[in-house]
N, C-alpha and C positions, 0 to 999 in steps of 0.2 A: 286803678288804671296805671299801666306801666309807662313811665316817662322816658326810659332808656330803650334803645332799639339796637338790634344787631342783625346781620345778614350773612347767609351762607349761599354761595353759588356752586352748584354741582353739575357735573357732566360725566357720563360714563366713559368718555374718551380720555379723561385726565386721571391716571391711575398711579398710586404710589407703588403698590405691589400686592401680590397675593398673600393672604394670611396663611402661614404655616400653623396648623392646629396646635402644635407644640408651644405656641405663644401663650396658651392658657394652661401651662403646666403648673405644678406646685412642688412641695418639698416636705419630706418627712425625715427628721434627724433623730438619732437616739439622744434626745434632750428632753428633760422635763417629762410631761405626760403625753408627748406626741405618739410614742409607741405604746408604752405600758399605761393603760387607762385611757388611751386615745383610740388607736385602731385595734389594739389587742387587750382583751380583758376576759379571760376564760370563764370567770365566775359571773359575768354580766348576764342578766336575763335574756338579752338578744344575741349572745355569743353563739357562733356556729360551732361545728365540731372541731375546727382548727383554732378556736379561741378568739376569732375576730368579731367585733361588734357590728351587727347587721344594721343598727340604726345609724352608725357612722358611715358605713358603706353606702347606704341609701342617700345620705346627704352628699357624699362625694360624687355619686352618680348624677345627682341633680345638677351639680356644677359642671359636669362633662369635662373632667380633667383628663387630658390625653396622655400625660407623662408625669411621673413623680420622681424627683431627685432623691437619692438615698445612698448611704446612710448618714451623710453629713456633707458639708458643715464642719465646724471645728472638731467634732467627734472623730471624723474619718482620719485625721492626722495622727491619731494614736491607736487606731483600730487594727486588730489582727482578724481578718475576715474568717480565718479558720476556726476562731472561737465560736462562731455562730452557725456551724454546720455539724451534722452528725446527731447522735442521740442527745436529747435535751438534758438528761440526767448526768451526762458526762461533760457538759460544757462548763467552762471555767467562769467564775465571777471575777471581774477585774475592777480595779480602781480606774475610773474614767476621769482623766486629768483636765480635759477641756472645760467640763462643767462641774467638776468636783462631786461626782456621784459614784454609785456602784452600778456597773453594767452586768446584769445577770445572763445576758446572751440567750434569752428564751426565744427571741426573734432574730433571725439572720437572713442570709441571702435567699435561701429556699422559701422560708416562710413569707418573706416580703414579696417574692415573685408570685406566690399563691395569692396573697392579698391583692396584688395588682390585677390579677386576672379577675378576681371577684368584683373589683371596683371598676372594671372596664378601662384600665389604664395600662401604660407601659412603664418600665423602669429606666431611669437615667442613673446609672451606677457610677459612684465615685471611688477612685483608688487612693490609697494612702501614700502620699509622697512626702510625709513628714518624718515618721520614724522608719518607713520602709521605702520600697522603690521598685526597680525593674522586675525583680524575681517574683515578688508577691503579686504584682499587677498582671504579669503574663500568666501566672498560675490561676488567678481568678478568672481571666478571660477564658482560659482552657476549661476550667470547672464549669463556667456558665454556658459556654457557647459551643464547645467541641462535641461532636456527636457521640463518639465512643472510641474505645481501643487504646486509650492512654491513661496514665495514672490518675490525673485529676478528673477527666471525664468519667472514668469508671468509678471513681470515688463518689461522684455525684449520683451515678446510677445506684450505687450501694446505699445511698441515703434516701432512695425511693423516687428519684427523678431520672427516669430512663431517657426522656426527651430533653434536649438542651433548652435553656431559657431563652436563647437567641436575643440577648440584650444588645440593642443597636447603638445606644448613645452612652458615652463614658466621659467622666470628668477627670482630668489629670490633677488630682489634689484639690485643695481648697484654700483660698486666701493666703497663699504662700508669701505675699508681701507684708503680712501683718505680724508684728513682734509678739502678739498674743498667741500666734499659731504654734502648736507643737512642731518642731522641725523647721521653723521660720528660715527662709533662705533669701539671699540676695537675688536680684534678677538674673545675674550670670549663673549662679548656682542652680536656680530653678529652671532656667532655660535649658541648661545642659541635661538635667535629670528628666525633664519633661520630654525632650527630644528622644533620648535613648529609651525611655519607657514607651513613648508613642510608637517607635519603630517596632519593638517586639510585640506590642499589643496588636498592631496591624499585621504583623507576620503570623500571629496565631489566628486572627480572623480579619482578613482584608475588608470585610463588609462593614465594620464598625465605623462610627463617627466619633471624633474626639474633641473635647472642649478644653482649651488651654486656660489656666487660671490667670485672669487679668487683675487689675487693681481692685481693692476692696472699697474704693470710693474716690471721689475727686479730692477729698481732704488728705489723701495719702501724699507724703512729701515726694515719693518716687513716681507719682503719676504725672504725665503719661510715659515717662522714660521707661517704666517697667514694661509697658506693652511693646514698645519698640524693641527692647532688648530681648524679651522672651520670644517674640515673633521672629526676630533675627535668627534665633536658634532653630525654632520648631516649625516655621511657616509651612513648609511643604508636607508636614506630617499631621497637621491638625486642621480642623474644619471650622471651628468656632473659637472665640475668646469670650471669657465671662466678664460680667459686670455685676456688682453688688451695691445696693443703696437702700438706706432706710431714712425715714423722716419722722420728726416728732415736734409737737407744739410745746417745747420746754418752757417758753416764756409766756404762754397763754396769749399769743398774738395771732388771732385767727386769720387776719388778712395776709400776714406773712406766711403762715402755715399753708394756706390754700394756694400759694404760689410755688410751693416746693417743687412741683413737677418741672418747672423751668430749669432747675438745676439738673434734673434727670435728662432733660432735652440736651443741655450743653454737654453732659457726660457722654451721651450716645454720639453726638456729633464729633466730639474729640476722639473717641475711640475709633469711629469709622475713618476719620482722617488719618489716624496713626496706622490703621490696617492698610489703607490704600497707599500711604507713603511707603510702607514696607513692600507692598506689591510692586510698586514702581522701582524701588531699590533693587529688588531681586529679579526684575524683568519677568515676573511670574504671570501666567495666565489664570491663576487661581485667585478667587476672591474669598477672603475670610469674613464670615458673617458673625453675628453677635448672639450670645446666649445670656440674657439678663436673668441669671438663675438664682438670684436672691433680691427681692424687692418687697417693701411693705412700709406701713407705719409701725414704729416700735419706740415707745418711751414710757407708757403707763406703768409698766412693771419694774422699772429700773430700781426703785428704792426697795421694793419688796424682795427682789432677788438678792439684795445685799444681806438679807436676814436669814437666808436659807441655811439650814444645818448641813454641813458637808457629809459626804459618804453615806447617803441613803439611796434607796432605789426609787427612781421616778418621782422626785419631789415636784411640786407645782412651780415650774420656772417659766419665765417670759410669758405669763398669762395675762396679756393685755386685754382689758375689757373695752371694746371699741365704741366710739360715739358716732353720731350722725356726721360730725365734723370730719372724723377720720375717714368715713365712707366717701365723702366728697373728694378728699385727697387721693384715696385709692382710685376713684373714678378718673381723676385727672392723670394719674399714672398709667392707667389702662389706655386712655386716649393717647398719651405720649407714645406708648409702645405701638399702638396701631399706626400712628403717624410715621413710624419708622419700620413698617412691615417689610420694606424692601431689604433691610439689613438685619433687623432683629427678628430672627427666625424661631428662637426659643426663649421662654421666660419661665420663671418659677416663683409664684407667690409664696413667700416664706413666712410661715409654714402653713400646713393644712389643718391640723387638729391640735387644739389646746395651746400650742406654743405660737404666740403672735399669729393667730389663726382665725379663719372665717367660721370654723366649726368648734364649738366648745362642748365639753362633756362633764358630767359628774361621775366619779367612780361609783359603779353600781347603780347609777341613776340615769337621768335624761341626757339627751344631746340637743343642741339648739343652734340656730343661725345667728352669728354676730352681725352687726350693721354692715361690715365690709363684705359679707357674703353676697349681698344683692348686686352691687355693681359688677362684681366678678361673674356672678350667675348670668347677668344680662349680656355682657360682652362675650362670654364663652358660648352662650346659646345662640345669640343673634349676630355675632361678629365673624361669621364664616363667609369667605368669598374674597373679593379684592377691595383694598382700601382706596378710596378716591382721594384726589388731591383738591380740597375745597379752597375757594377764595372766601375768607372770613373777614368781615368788617365788624369791629366791636369797640365799645368804649374800653378804657384801660385805667389802671391805677398804679401808684407806686407804693411799695411797702419797705420795711426796714432793709431787706436784703435784695429786693428785686425792683426793676423799673419796667414800666409799660406792661404791666400784667393784664392780659385781656380778661375782661369780665366774663365773656363767653369762651369756654374751651370746648372744642368739638371735634369729632371725627365721624366719617361716614363710610359704611361698608356696603358694597353691592354684591348680592348673591344672585348672579344671573340665572343659575340653574333653578332657583326657587322663585325667580322674579320678585325679589325682595330688596328693598333699600332701607337701611337702618341708620339713623343719626343718633349718636351718643353725645350728650351735651351737659355741661356743668355751668350753672350760673353762680359765679363767685361773689356776686354783689351781696353785701351784708344788710342792705337796707330795703331794697325793692326788687320787684320782678322786672323782667326784661321782655320786650316784644321781639319775637324772632320771625324773620322772613327767610324761607328757604326756596331758592330758585331751582325747580325740578323740571324745567321745560324739556330737558334731555331725557326725561323718563315719562313719556306720553302714556296716559292711561293709568298711572299709579295713583292710588288713593290711600289715605291714612287708615290703617287698621287698628292702631293702638298707640297711645301715648302714656307711657309709664312715668309717673312722677314720684320721686323719693326725696322727702324733705320732712322737717319737723320744726315747730316753733322753738323748741329747746335744742340748740346745736350740740349740747352735751348729753342728749338723751342716748340711752344704750339699751341693748337687749340683755337680759339676765336669765338665770335658771328660773327665778320666780316670775319674771315677766318677759318671756321669750319673744313676744310679738309687740313689744313697746314701739319699735320703729320698723315699719314695713312699707313697701312700695304701695302706691295707690294708682288707680286708673284715672288719668286726666281726661279732660273734655275740651271741646272747642277748637281742636287742631284740624284744619280743613285744607284742601287743595282747590284753588280756583285759578283758572287761566295760567297753569304752570307754576303757581306760587303757593307753597305751603306756609301757612301762618299759625303762630302759636304764641303762648305766653308762658315763660319759664319762671316759676316762683323764685324768690330770693333763696340763696343757699340751697340749691336743689340739683339733684342728678336726674336726668331725663333721657328716656329712650323713645324715639319717635320712629315707628315702623310703618313703611309704605309698601303696598303690594299691588301688582298689576292685576 
């Protein structure tokens, strides 16, 4: 019997904002086995005629990922996109300095566009503002998006792609505030090159949307002055600014780790405030929204990555094997993104396959779902519609880095077209279950159709190639609606999806 209780009050009239489907985007970088051995493995038993693994495509389709950021990441800051087009036998092999590997360039712009179509997703393309700049970026837009009759568009046609790729969303470089970045720049330097690059990219194709590179995290000494400076330059030419954040349980402090998303919340609020300050300063009618285009748990593989032999092709890098505990943190991060659906319009779980990813593969072998696959699956599949603004009452706790951490973390999405209401909830309590009461009097006639419960007695349990279904969601029971009140019990350390339908 649960001794702690929490309450959620919901009404269809109190709305945060509509979910942009691109909130459930992801990321593929030329890093480790994300591309080679991940999405592309011509010798694999499931490979299609283009060399893409069909077993991986099936899992990506299951996640319903609407957009995938490509080709980086740190990789893009040293990348010559021309190396990845044209006949494969003529493509150059390069030293890849960001991750100290060899890039064979078997997959490039055109191949990735092909893969995206097969996986029912779109491409978010990044341009190199590290070693390159305006000229390479405008040429890439022309190559990808211009119909025909020019050098770069006709070159694309000669490569077998008569129709343009029509890529809508573009990133202006990657993490340019980071000293680890090839071509690292000050905020003034980046703001200027981003502005001039954005201008010509939109001159080539006025229909595209552009993402300005924001801070790599709240820990950066230049945050949030970086955002203010780069927006001061490029405000009127860009549509989004990016945020990146990763969390890890380095100290094996579960209570503190489970509170990580509170830092994410503060990060979002600070960037929104900075964007709106710049809007006021410029007397602009335009609102800059957020693209949280790198987010995840990342720490398990840190030591293994130090041992990797440099200058090989597609070594196993950043291959975190995720636990139930990690899945709960990913769940709270998804809830945080939903809570800010009015301003966070795009996000990219970094990454999609093998590299800190929900999907893992063996070269020549099987593919399977990591623990973090499931919260993302649930929110992507059931989190379409408008995010409601709930009133939540919950017990709280303090941890090493956070105060007043609510035991219940929750978000609700109302899909009016389908007459569905979905509540996503995490019970952070490490000792006991919690009784939950949800006031749904504003949703007359709605009844519970499903309560998905995802938990395990071993918080460190994980799915592996040998045991790919060690930790999987289960169907809960006992969640009912009576007199406008849905009541349920959420097990300790659990991810929950409560679905109601009219």
